[in-house]
N, C-alpha and C positions, 0 to 999 in steps of 0.2 A: 333333804330338808330345804325349806324355801330360802331363796336369796333375799336378804333384807333390802338389797338395792333395787329390787323389782318394783317397789312402790316408793313414791315420793312423799316428802313431809307435807303436812297440812291436810287439805281436803283430799280424800281418796275417790277415784273413779269420778262419777258424775253426781255423787250424792252430797248431802249437807252434813255428813258426820266426819270429824277429823281423825287422822291417824292416831294422834295422841290420846283421844278419848277412847277409841276402840282398844288400843294397846293397854291402857291402864285397866280397863274393865276385864279384858282377857287375862292379863297377868294376875289380877286380884282373884279371879275365879280359879285359876290353876293353883295358886298359892293356897287358897282356902281348901281346894280339893285334897291337897297333900296333907293338910293339918286336921281335916275333919275326922270325927270319930264315927265310924259306921256301926249302927246298931241294927242287927238283923230282925229285931222284934219291933222296930219302929216303922209304921207304914210310911211310904214315900209317895209323893204326888208329882204329877207331870207339871209342865209349865202352864197347863190349862186347868189344873185342879183334879184331874182324874188319877186315881191310884194306878200305878204301873209297877212292872218289875224294875229292879234296880238297874240303872245305867249310868254311864259317865258322859253322856252327850251334853253339849252346850247348845242352848236354845236362844234364838233371836225372837223376842216377844214383840209383836206388832200390835199397837193400839190405834184404831181408826177414830176419826172424829164422828163418823156416822156408821150405822149398821149397813153393811154392804148389800147391794140388791140381790134378789133371790137367784138370779142367773149365775151368781158366783158361789152357789151352794157347794160345800165341800164334798157332799156325797155324789154329786153329778159332774163335778169339774175340778178334780185335784190338778194343780198346775205344777209341772216339773221345772225346777230351777237348777241349771248346771252350776257346779262348784269347781273351782280350780284344783282342790285337793280332796282326796277321798276321806270320808268319815270313818269307815270301817269296811271290812270285806266279808262277804257271806259265801258259804260253801253249799248250803242246802237251799236251792232256789226252785220255786214252782212258777211256771209260766202258764197263764190262762189265755186261751185262744178261742176264736169262733169256730163253728163247725162246717160251714158251707162257703164256697167261693161266692163273693158278692161283686156285682158289676161296678166298675169305676165309672162314675157319671161323666167325667171329662173325656173318657176314651172307652166307648162301649165294647171295644175288642179285648181290652185288657181286663183281667179279673184278679182279685186277691187270692192268696193261696189257701187251700183247705187245710184242716188240722193235720192230716196225714203228711201232706207236703211240708208243713212247718216242722214236724218232728224229724222228717228225713233230712231237711236242710240243716237243722240244729246239730244233728249227729254228724253230718258230713263236715261241718265247719269246726267241730270240736268245742262248741259253746258249752260252758259248765252249767247246764240246766239239769236239775235232778228229776223233775217231773213236768210233763206237759199235760195240762188238764183242759179238756173240752168244756165249753160252756154248757152243752146239753148234759154232760155227765155231772157237772157241778150242780145243775138244777135237779137231776134225778137222784143222785147219791148223797147229797148233803142238805136235805130238807129240814131235818130236826136241829134244834139248838145245840144238842150234844155233838152231832156230826160236824156242825160248823165250828164248834169250839175245838174239837180235835184237829180239824184241818188247820185252824188258826195256829195251833201249837206245833204242827208237824213240820213246818218249814221256817227258816230264818227270814226269808224274803219272798215276796210275791211280786211278779211282774205280770203285766197284762197288755195284750195287743191294744193299741190306742183306740181302735175302732169298736171295742166291746167294753171299754172302761165305764161308759155311762150306764150300762146294763147291770153292772156288778153290785151296786148297793142293794138292789131289790133281791138279788140272789144270795149274796154273802151275809146280809143282815148287819145289825148294829155292832156285833162283836168285833168285826174287822175295822170299823170306823170309830169306835169309842177309843180304842188304843191305837194311835196313829202310827205305831211302829209296824203295823201289819197292813196298812193301806196299800193296795196294789199300785206299783209304779208303772205308769204308761210307757210303752216302748213302741217305736216305729218299726213295723214289720212289712215294709214295702217289698215287692217282689225283687226289685233291683237295688235295694238299699244295703248298707253295710251292717248286717245283723250282728256280726261278731263285735264290732266296735260299740254298737248301741247297747247290747246286753252286757258286755264286759264293763262298760262304764256304769251301768245301773248296778251290777253285782259288786262293784268296788265302791258303791255309794258316792260317786262323783256327781251327785245331784241331791236335791232336797225337795220336799213337797210342800206347796203352799195351799192350805185348805181354809178358805174363808168360812167362818161359822155364822151362826144366827145372831151373834153379838158383835161387839166391836174389837174383841181381843182374840188373837190367834198366835201360834208359835210355830217356828220352823227350826229344824236341826241344822246347825252350822259348823259344829266342831266336836271334837272328842277330847275329854280331859283325862284319858287313861294313859297318857304318855306317848301314844303313837304319833300324835301331831305336836309340832312346836307352836309357840305363840304367834309367830309370823304367819304360818299356814292357816291357823284359825282366824287371824285377823283378815287375811285375804279372802277367806270364805265368807266372813261376815260382810265385807264390803261388796262382794259379788252378789250376795243375797239381797242386800239393801238396794243396790242398783236395780236388780230385777223387780223387787217388790214395789219400789217407787214408780216403776213404769207400768205396773199392773193394777194398782189400787185406783178407785175412782178419784179423779181430781189430782192424781199423782202426789207430789209432796204436800200439796194443800189439803189432802185428805188424811194425812198421817198426824196423829196427836202425839205419839211417843214411841220410842224404841228402847228396849231393855235387853240385856244379856243375862242369862242365868244357867246354872246347872239344875238338874232335876230337883234337888232338895236344898238349893241355896236361895238367898235373897236375890231379887232382881236388881241388877245394877243399871241405872239409866245411862244411855249414850246419846239420846236425842229427845228434846221436848219442844214442841212447836211454839210454846210460849217463851222459851229461852234460847232456842237454837241448840247448840251442843250442850248436853247435860253436864 
């Protein structure tokens, strides 16, 4: 469990949201979660309005003042944000890699590893990857909508070599990107990098993905209301996500209209409004 002394009172990190505001919102959501009546026949919607499978995740909803530029498109540039506490852990993980060694521009002698070398290294390090899927096989064996749907449902989590992430939307299709629970998480697979730490962190969900959309509103996962995380851990994740997001959006804090916290099927609780400061 998190030590409550690790954060100070008042403003947290470098952002404009106070500890008290975040704590009240988190505690209210956790209390509501315990009291809610779950109906299996009632469709549930994500923080962005898409119907999803039931989950207990807590979302930070970001509302921008203006639509983000096209180069921040979610399908071509999902941004990984590190979190201090894991959201959940996955056991069935698929890693998507490229097929051929590619020359590193800054050093023409060094090359990236081919997929066979990737699989060998993963096995030797004991990294908990269920399946390594080559990009070429992904293109050839999963062309139909039905094949992509089955792939989408066959693993709990998808990771992808950061160098091929930008190619995946055209290969995987909208199915993976409509439901953001399946968006492949980028991982650094440098030849001399710490692969085990990188992928274990991703498998433990010690990160979240920021996907800017075609509108002003987007959501990122910051906590879990299923009892695995306490309120302090969730609060610290919220703060870490806010700090990162504020550094990434156009015009920083001046570009943020509002921030809310919500569960999948709860109301959105305001924690920041640019017109009022802390909500």
